[in-house]
C-alpha positions as CSV (number, residue, x, y, z in Angstrom):
1,M,-12.3,38.2,218.8
2,R,-14.8,41.0,218.7
3,T,-11.7,43.6,218.8
4,W,-9.4,41.8,216.3
5,G,-12.5,40.4,214.0
6,P,-12.8,44.2,212.2
7,L,-9.4,44.7,212.6
8,T,-8.2,42.0,210.6
9,A,-11.0,42.0,208.0
10,V,-9.6,45.6,207.1
11,C,-6.2,44.3,207.3
12,L,-6.7,41.9,204.7
13,S,-8.8,43.7,202.3
14,T,-6.0,46.6,202.6
15,F,-3.7,43.7,201.7
16,M,-5.9,42.9,198.9
17,L,-6.1,46.6,197.6
18,L,-2.4,46.9,197.8
19,L,-1.5,43.6,196.4
20,D,-4.1,44.6,192.6
21,V,-2.5,47.8,192.9
22,T,0.9,46.1,193.1
23,I,-0.5,43.9,189.9
24,A,-0.9,46.8,187.8
25,V,2.3,48.1,188.6
26,V,4.1,45.0,187.3
27,A,2.0,44.8,184.5
28,L,2.7,48.3,183.2
29,P,6.0,47.2,181.2
30,D,4.1,44.5,179.2
31,M,1.1,46.7,178.5
32,A,3.7,49.4,177.1
33,R,5.3,46.6,174.6
34,A,2.1,45.2,173.4
35,L,0.4,48.4,172.7
36,D,3.3,50.3,172.0
37,G,2.8,52.9,174.5
38,S,4.8,55.6,176.3
39,L,5.6,57.0,179.3
40,G,2.6,59.1,179.3
41,D,0.0,56.7,178.3
42,L,0.9,54.2,181.1
43,Q,0.5,57.6,183.5
44,W,-3.3,57.6,182.1
45,V,-3.6,54.1,182.7
46,M,-2.7,54.7,186.1
47,D,-4.7,57.9,186.6
48,G,-7.6,56.2,185.2
49,Y,-7.0,53.6,187.6
50,A,-7.1,56.0,190.3
51,L,-9.8,57.6,189.4
52,A,-12.4,55.0,189.3
53,L,-10.7,53.2,192.5
54,A,-11.7,57.0,194.4
55,A,-15.0,56.8,192.7
56,L,-16.1,53.8,193.5
57,L,-14.9,54.5,196.9
58,L,-17.1,57.1,197.4
59,G,-20.1,55.6,196.0
60,L,-19.5,52.4,198.3
61,G,-19.0,55.0,201.4
62,A,-22.2,56.5,200.7
63,A,-24.3,52.9,200.0
64,A,-22.3,51.5,203.7
65,D,-24.6,54.4,205.2
66,V,-27.7,53.1,204.2
67,L,-26.8,49.5,203.8
68,G,-24.5,48.6,206.7
69,R,-21.0,48.5,206.6
70,R,-20.5,44.9,207.2
71,R,-22.5,43.9,204.3
72,V,-20.6,46.3,202.0
73,H,-17.7,45.1,203.3
74,V,-18.3,41.5,202.4
75,V,-20.1,42.2,198.8
76,G,-17.4,44.1,197.4
77,V,-14.8,41.2,198.6
78,V,-16.5,38.4,196.8
79,V,-17.0,40.5,194.2
80,F,-13.3,41.7,194.0
81,A,-12.4,38.1,195.0
82,V,-14.4,36.5,191.8
83,A,-13.3,39.3,189.4
84,S,-9.6,38.7,189.9
85,L,-10.1,35.2,189.7
86,L,-11.9,36.0,186.1
87,C,-9.3,38.4,185.0
88,G,-6.6,35.6,186.0
89,L,-8.4,32.8,184.1
């Protein structure tokens, strides 16, 4: 179990990330209709999402070096799950 635990955690976290990106992509047509946005506007939405994600990954990678990988990973998964639940409600 010692070998499979970290692999399972990383796979589940990657799945959550891909699910989040898929939800953002699926929501783009509704955003365009509701906000009367063009294709260029939608590209800016996805670029902003990617930029925010990259900045968080860099910052949290440095935090993981200081605070510990497991602690930062667990906190990140919990924050992501709570934020997703709140957005869904």
